[in-house]
matplotlib code that plots the C-alpha trace (Angstrom):
import matplotlib.pyplot as plt

x = [26.4, 26.0, 23.3, 26.2, 27.9, 23.9, 23.9, 23.1, 19.3, 18.8, 20.3, 17.8, 14.6, 15.9, 16.0, 13.1, 11.0, 12.6, 11.8, 8.8, 7.8, 8.8, 6.7, 3.7, 3.9, 5.2, 1.3, 0.3, 1.2, 0.8, -2.7, -1.4, 0.7, -2.1, -5.3, -6.9, -6.0, -7.8, -10.9, -11.0, -11.2, -13.6, -15.8, -15.2, -16.1, -13.3, -15.5, -15.9, -12.3, -11.4, -14.2, -14.3, -10.5, -8.9, -11.4, -13.5, -10.5, -8.1, -10.8, -11.2, -7.6, -6.7, -9.8, -10.2, -6.6, -6.5, -9.1, -8.0, -4.3, -5.9, -7.8, -4.3, -2.5, -4.8, -4.5, -0.8, -0.7, -3.3, -2.1, 1.3, 2.6, 3.9, 0.6, -1.0, 1.5, 1.4, -2.5, -2.4, 0.1, -2.2, -4.9, -3.0, -1.4, -3.7, -7.2, -4.6, -3.0, -7.2, -7.9, -5.4, -6.0, -9.7, -11.2, -13.5, -13.4, -16.1, -18.1, -18.7, -14.9, -14.7, -16.2, -13.7, -11.3, -12.7, -12.6, -8.7, -7.5, -9.2, -7.7, -4.9, -5.1, -5.8, -2.6, -0.5, -2.3, -2.6, 1.2, 2.9, 1.8, 2.6, 6.3, 6.9, 5.6, 7.7, 10.9, 10.9, 10.1, 13.1, 15.7, 18.1, 16.7, 20.0, 18.9, 15.0, 15.5, 17.9, 15.3, 12.2, 13.5, 14.7, 11.5, 10.0, 12.5, 11.3, 7.9, 9.0, 11.0, 8.9, 6.2, 8.5, 9.7, 6.2, 5.0, 8.0, 7.9, 3.9, 5.0, 7.3, 5.4, 1.5, 1.6, 2.9, 1.8, -1.5, -2.2, -2.7, 0.8, 2.1, 0.1, 0.5, 4.3, 4.1, 1.8, 3.5, 6.7, 4.4, 3.1, 6.6, 8.0, 4.7, 5.5, 9.2, 8.0, 5.8, 8.4, 11.7, 10.5, 8.6, 7.0, 9.5, 6.2, 4.7, 7.9, 8.1, 4.2, 4.7, 8.0, 6.0, 2.8, 5.8, 7.0, 4.0, 2.1, -0.9, -4.2, -8.3, -9.6, -12.7, -12.0, -9.5, -12.4, -15.4, -12.5, -12.6, -9.4, -8.5, -10.7, -8.5, -9.1, -8.1, -6.2, -8.1, -9.9, -12.3, -14.0, -11.2, -8.8, -10.7, -11.5, -12.0, -10.5, -6.8, -7.6, -8.7, -5.1, -3.0, -5.0, -4.0, -0.6, 0.2, 2.8, 0.5, -2.2, 0.5, 1.4, -2.3, -2.8, 0.1, -0.2, -4.1, -4.2, -1.0, -1.9, -4.4, -2.2, 0.2, -2.6, -3.8, -0.3, 0.4, -2.9, -3.6, -0.2, 1.4, -2.3, -2.1, 1.2, 0.0, -3.3, -3.2, 0.5, 1.1, 3.8, 5.1, 3.7, 7.2]
y = [2.5, 1.5, 3.1, 4.4, 6.5, 8.0, 11.9, 12.5, 13.6, 10.0, 8.4, 10.3, 9.6, 5.9, 5.4, 7.4, 5.0, 1.9, 2.6, 4.0, 1.1, -1.3, 0.3, -0.3, -3.6, -4.5, -3.8, -6.5, -10.2, -8.4, -9.7, -13.5, -14.7, -13.3, -14.6, -16.2, -13.7, -10.9, -13.5, -14.0, -10.1, -9.9, -12.6, -15.1, -18.7, -21.0, -21.1, -17.2, -17.1, -18.9, -17.7, -13.8, -13.4, -15.8, -15.3, -12.4, -10.2, -11.3, -11.4, -7.9, -7.0, -8.4, -8.0, -4.7, -3.3, -5.0, -3.3, 0.3, -0.6, -0.3, 3.3, 4.7, 3.5, 6.4, 8.7, 8.8, 9.7, 12.3, 14.0, 14.4, 11.4, 12.7, 13.4, 10.1, 8.2, 10.3, 10.0, 6.0, 5.9, 7.8, 5.8, 2.7, 4.1, 5.8, 3.6, 1.4, 3.7, 4.5, 0.9, -0.3, 2.9, 3.2, -0.2, -1.6, -5.3, -6.3, -8.4, -4.7, -4.1, -6.6, -4.4, -1.7, -4.1, -5.2, -1.6, -1.0, -4.0, -3.1, 0.6, -1.2, -3.4, 0.0, 1.6, -1.6, -2.4, 1.4, 2.0, 0.0, 1.6, 5.1, 3.6, 2.3, 5.2, 8.0, 5.5, 5.7, 9.7, 10.2, 7.4, 7.0, 4.4, 2.1, 2.0, 1.6, -2.6, -2.7, 0.3, -2.1, -5.0, -3.2, -1.9, -5.1, -6.6, -3.7, -5.1, -8.7, -7.6, -5.2, -8.1, -10.3, -8.3, -7.4, -10.6, -11.9, -8.6, -9.2, -12.8, -11.2, -8.6, -9.6, -12.5, -10.1, -6.7, -7.2, -7.6, -3.9, -2.7, -4.0, -1.8, 1.0, 0.5, 0.2, 2.6, 5.9, 5.1, 4.6, 8.3, 9.4, 8.4, 9.8, 13.5, 12.8, 11.9, 15.0, 17.4, 15.9, 14.6, 16.3, 15.2, 15.9, 16.3, 19.3, 21.1, 21.3, 21.8, 24.7, 26.1, 26.3, 28.1, 30.7, 31.3, 30.9, 34.4, 35.2, 34.3, 34.4, 30.8, 31.8, 34.3, 32.0, 29.2, 31.5, 32.5, 28.6, 28.3, 24.2, 23.3, 23.6, 20.4, 20.4, 17.7, 14.8, 11.4, 10.7, 8.4, 7.8, 6.9, 3.9, 2.8, -0.9, -1.1, -0.3, -3.8, -5.8, -4.4, -5.5, -9.3, -8.9, -9.8, -13.4, -13.3, -11.0, -13.8, -16.1, -14.3, -13.7, -17.4, -18.7, -15.7, -15.7, -19.4, -19.5, -16.4, -18.9, -21.5, -18.6, -16.8, -19.6, -19.9, -16.7, -16.4, -19.8, -21.0, -19.5, -19.7, -23.5, -24.2, -22.4, -23.8, -27.2, -27.8, -27.0, -24.1, -20.9, -17.8, -16.3]
z = [-11.4, -7.9, -5.6, -3.5, -6.6, -7.0, -6.3, -2.9, -3.3, -5.4, -2.2, 0.2, -2.2, -2.4, 1.4, 1.9, -0.7, 0.8, 4.3, 3.3, 1.7, 4.4, 7.2, 5.2, 4.2, 7.9, 9.0, 6.5, 8.7, 12.1, 12.4, 12.3, 14.9, 17.5, 15.6, 19.2, 20.6, 18.7, 18.4, 22.1, 22.4, 19.8, 21.7, 18.7, 18.8, 16.7, 13.9, 13.7, 14.2, 11.4, 8.8, 9.5, 11.1, 8.7, 5.7, 5.8, 6.9, 4.5, 1.2, 1.9, 2.6, -1.0, -2.8, -2.3, -2.0, -5.7, -6.8, -5.8, -7.4, -10.6, -10.0, -8.5, -11.6, -13.3, -10.3, -10.5, -14.0, -13.4, -9.8, -8.3, -7.4, -3.8, -2.8, -4.0, -2.2, 0.9, 0.7, 0.5, 3.2, 5.6, 4.4, 5.9, 8.8, 10.6, 10.6, 12.1, 14.7, 15.8, 15.7, 17.9, 20.5, 20.1, 19.1, 21.8, 23.1, 21.9, 19.4, 18.0, 17.6, 14.9, 12.5, 13.1, 12.4, 9.6, 8.0, 9.4, 7.3, 4.3, 4.7, 4.8, 1.9, 0.1, 1.2, 0.0, -3.1, -3.8, -3.2, -6.0, -8.8, -7.5, -6.0, -9.6, -11.3, -9.5, -9.4, -13.3, -13.3, -10.7, -10.9, -14.4, -16.6, -15.7, -12.2, -12.3, -12.6, -9.3, -7.7, -8.4, -7.0, -3.8, -3.4, -3.7, -1.4, 0.8, 1.0, 1.9, 4.5, 5.9, 5.9, 7.4, 10.3, 11.3, 11.7, 13.7, 15.9, 16.2, 17.3, 19.9, 21.5, 20.9, 23.6, 26.7, 25.5, 23.6, 20.1, 19.9, 21.1, 17.1, 15.1, 17.3, 17.1, 12.8, 12.4, 14.1, 12.1, 9.0, 9.6, 10.2, 6.8, 4.9, 6.9, 5.5, 2.0, 1.6, 3.1, 1.6, -1.7, -5.0, -8.2, -10.8, -13.3, -11.2, -11.0, -14.8, -15.0, -12.0, -14.3, -17.5, -16.0, -14.4, -18.1, -20.5, -21.3, -19.1, -20.8, -20.7, -21.1, -21.5, -24.4, -25.9, -25.7, -27.5, -30.5, -30.9, -29.3, -27.8, -25.0, -21.9, -19.9, -16.0, -14.1, -13.0, -13.9, -16.6, -18.1, -20.8, -18.4, -16.7, -20.5, -20.2, -23.6, -21.5, -19.8, -22.7, -24.2, -21.4, -21.3, -25.6, -24.3, -24.1, -21.4, -19.2, -19.7, -18.5, -15.4, -14.4, -14.7, -12.0, -9.9, -9.3, -8.4, -6.6, -4.3, -2.3, -0.4, 0.2, 1.8, 3.5, 5.1, 5.9, 7.7, 9.4, 10.1, 13.4, 15.1, 13.9, 15.5, 18.5, 19.1, 17.9, 18.1, 21.5, 20.3, 21.9, 19.9, 20.4]

ax = plt.figure().add_subplot(projection="3d")
ax.plot(x, y, z, "-o")
ax.set_aspect("equal")
plt.show()
């Protein structure tokens, strides 16, 4: 079934998720076209520009973001997925907005820039498990492959358009403005997701709670009833045996073996190519 033949509420859900993923990932490449301008603003030497802006920031961005995505997966199974999605989006957009408006143009400003980029990495890394899990709950099985591919495409489109916009606007209006331009619609998307979407599991739990008889939990436990466990992460949810099961599948090992080394040249190209062409080859950033 084509997307345009889906029910109206599913079309709205798809558009909101697609646009949210696109704006969230648009923040990923905003710094690369204006790397030299950022270094000058933070009073860095050329060596510090490469090691701190190009190396340290990207290391924190991807390393912390990847680690958080592992934690967000169990969280998306335990808590309301719309709340988790809004939380990770706010984690990326709000620090970027504050950084673009309030960070001082001095050496101390780099620390705030660094923390804001880590928050963006957390948001991007944490968004994937929630987006895919929520899509699996909402869309019919026949559409899930298409929806997953579209959300991946939204991330790539957003990253490309964000870098393009930053390269066009940054040299004229300053490197901070692109972060403001992306952060504001991202915050609007988070508000729309919170207002317009709902987790089907939360609705089912609320319905079941309304229909079940009133029970005194303390009395039930004292009489030998089953222990009632509240929602939330537990040590079982983060048991390392789950990761061992992932690597027990040979195809998963092959994916990791290809992806981890492959990310190194991609990260280097995305981070340094635009600045190299502008500073060493004399090309205009625009």
